[in-house]
C-alpha positions as CSV (number, residue, x, y, z in Angstrom):
1,M,-36.0,-8.0,-51.9
2,A,-35.9,-8.4,-48.2
3,D,-34.8,-5.4,-46.1
4,L,-31.4,-6.5,-44.9
5,D,-28.7,-4.2,-43.5
6,K,-24.9,-4.6,-43.9
7,L,-24.6,-6.7,-40.8
8,D,-27.2,-9.2,-42.0
9,K,-25.4,-9.6,-45.3
10,Q,-22.0,-9.9,-43.6
11,I,-23.4,-12.7,-41.3
12,L,-24.9,-14.5,-44.3
13,S,-21.7,-14.1,-46.3
14,V,-19.6,-15.7,-43.5
15,L,-22.0,-18.6,-43.1
16,M,-22.3,-19.2,-46.9
17,Q,-18.5,-19.8,-46.9
18,D,-18.6,-22.0,-43.8
19,A,-22.0,-23.0,-42.3
20,N,-20.1,-24.6,-39.4
21,K,-18.6,-21.3,-38.2
22,P,-19.6,-20.8,-34.5
23,Y,-21.7,-17.7,-33.9
24,T,-19.1,-16.5,-31.3
25,D,-16.4,-16.6,-34.1
26,I,-18.7,-14.6,-36.4
27,A,-19.4,-12.1,-33.7
28,K,-15.7,-11.6,-33.1
29,K,-15.0,-11.2,-36.8
30,L,-17.8,-8.6,-37.2
31,Y,-17.2,-6.8,-33.8
32,V,-20.6,-7.5,-32.3
33,S,-21.9,-9.7,-29.5
34,G,-22.7,-13.4,-29.9
35,G,-26.3,-12.5,-28.8
36,T,-26.6,-10.1,-31.8
37,I,-25.7,-13.0,-34.2
38,H,-28.3,-15.2,-32.6
39,V,-31.0,-12.5,-32.8
40,R,-30.1,-11.7,-36.4
41,M,-30.1,-15.4,-37.4
42,R,-33.5,-15.9,-35.8
43,K,-34.8,-12.9,-37.8
44,L,-33.3,-14.3,-41.1
45,K,-34.9,-17.6,-40.5
46,E,-38.3,-16.0,-39.7
47,M,-38.0,-14.0,-42.9
48,G,-37.5,-17.2,-44.8
49,I,-34.0,-16.1,-46.1
50,V,-32.2,-18.9,-44.2
51,E,-34.0,-22.1,-44.7
52,G,-31.6,-24.6,-43.2
53,A,-28.0,-25.7,-43.6
54,N,-26.6,-28.3,-45.9
55,L,-23.5,-30.4,-45.9
56,T,-21.3,-30.5,-49.0
57,I,-20.6,-34.1,-49.7
58,N,-17.8,-35.5,-51.9
59,Y,-19.9,-38.2,-53.5
60,E,-17.0,-39.7,-55.3
61,K,-15.4,-40.7,-51.9
62,L,-18.7,-42.5,-51.1
63,G,-18.5,-44.5,-54.3
64,Y,-20.7,-42.3,-56.6
65,D,-18.5,-41.7,-59.6
66,I,-21.0,-40.3,-62.1
67,V,-22.6,-36.8,-62.0
68,A,-24.9,-36.2,-64.9
69,F,-27.4,-33.6,-66.0
70,L,-30.6,-34.6,-67.7
71,G,-32.6,-32.5,-70.1
72,I,-36.2,-33.8,-69.7
73,Y,-38.8,-33.2,-72.4
74,L,-42.4,-33.4,-71.3
75,D,-45.4,-34.3,-73.4
76,K,-46.9,-31.1,-72.2
77,S,-45.6,-28.3,-70.0
78,S,-48.7,-28.6,-67.9
79,L,-47.4,-32.0,-66.6
80,Y,-44.5,-30.4,-64.8
81,D,-46.0,-30.6,-61.3
82,D,-47.1,-34.2,-61.8
83,V,-43.7,-35.3,-63.2
84,S,-41.9,-33.4,-60.4
85,L,-43.7,-35.5,-57.8
86,Y,-42.3,-38.6,-59.4
87,L,-38.8,-37.2,-59.8
88,E,-38.7,-36.3,-56.0
89,K,-39.1,-40.0,-55.2
90,I,-35.9,-40.9,-57.1
91,P,-33.0,-40.6,-54.6
92,E,-30.3,-40.3,-57.3
93,I,-31.9,-37.0,-58.5
94,V,-30.3,-34.3,-56.3
95,G,-31.7,-31.2,-58.0
96,A,-34.3,-30.3,-60.7
97,H,-35.4,-27.0,-62.3
98,Y,-38.3,-26.0,-64.4
99,T,-36.6,-24.3,-67.3
100,T,-37.1,-22.3,-70.5
101,G,-35.4,-23.4,-73.7
102,L,-35.1,-26.9,-75.1
103,Y,-36.0,-28.8,-72.0
104,N,-38.9,-28.5,-69.6
105,I,-36.9,-29.8,-66.7
106,F,-33.1,-29.8,-66.2
107,A,-32.1,-32.3,-63.4
108,K,-28.8,-33.2,-61.7
109,I,-28.3,-36.9,-60.9
110,V,-25.6,-38.7,-59.0
111,C,-24.9,-42.4,-59.6
112,R,-22.3,-45.0,-58.7
113,D,-21.3,-45.8,-62.3
114,T,-22.6,-45.9,-65.8
115,N,-24.6,-49.1,-65.2
116,H,-26.3,-47.5,-62.2
117,L,-27.0,-44.4,-64.4
118,R,-28.5,-46.6,-67.2
119,D,-30.7,-48.4,-64.7
120,V,-32.0,-45.1,-63.2
121,L,-32.7,-43.7,-66.6
122,H,-34.4,-46.8,-68.0
123,D,-36.1,-48.2,-65.0
124,K,-37.1,-45.0,-63.1
125,I,-37.0,-41.8,-65.1
126,Q,-38.1,-42.8,-68.6
127,R,-41.1,-44.7,-67.2
128,I,-42.6,-41.7,-65.6
129,P,-45.9,-40.8,-67.3
130,G,-45.6,-37.4,-69.1
131,I,-41.9,-37.7,-69.9
132,Q,-41.4,-37.8,-73.7
133,R,-37.7,-38.3,-73.7
134,T,-34.4,-37.3,-72.0
135,E,-31.0,-36.1,-73.0
136,T,-28.1,-37.0,-70.7
137,F,-24.9,-35.0,-70.2
138,I,-22.2,-36.6,-68.0
139,S,-20.1,-34.2,-66.0
140,L,-16.3,-34.8,-66.4
141,Q,-15.3,-32.3,-63.8
142,E,-16.9,-29.5,-61.7
143,S,-14.9,-26.3,-62.0
144,I,-17.0,-23.9,-59.9
145,N,-19.3,-24.4,-57.0
146,R,-19.7,-21.3,-54.9
147,P,-22.3,-19.2,-53.2
148,V,-23.3,-15.8,-54.6
149,N,-21.3,-12.9,-53.3
150,I,-24.0,-10.9,-51.6
151,L,-21.6,-8.2,-50.3
152,E,-20.8,-7.0,-53.8
153,K,-21.8,-3.4,-54.5
154,E,-25.1,-3.2,-56.3
155,G,-25.6,-1.2,-59.3
């Protein structure tokens, strides 16, 4: 684990809740200078702890009504890297994990509707060499989507 002090964790915690929070506001909240926040953030980026910033998008408001999860069975586990390269090229796939258990890959996919989902599954995903079959789980509602609480006491 990286060598972070309490201030580093506090800065990260604030930004994990609101990545748009100005450094000056964070500095006031944590009783340090704005320059300190800038220096610490540069250090966290150099350490590879902060890798960028993301927007949280409400896909439904953009016309994407289906969120689904795909359990992907591969012909052989050794095909994971090759299959992942194909999956990266499919814009509807917004996340994928190499997993233990029943599936070799568990992926998250966002589509406009069930027809779009069917087309992506049939025309893109199931044609990838090395994929044996898929199992689809449609999300009816997301209950929890939050960052890890890194300020919790360890131990």
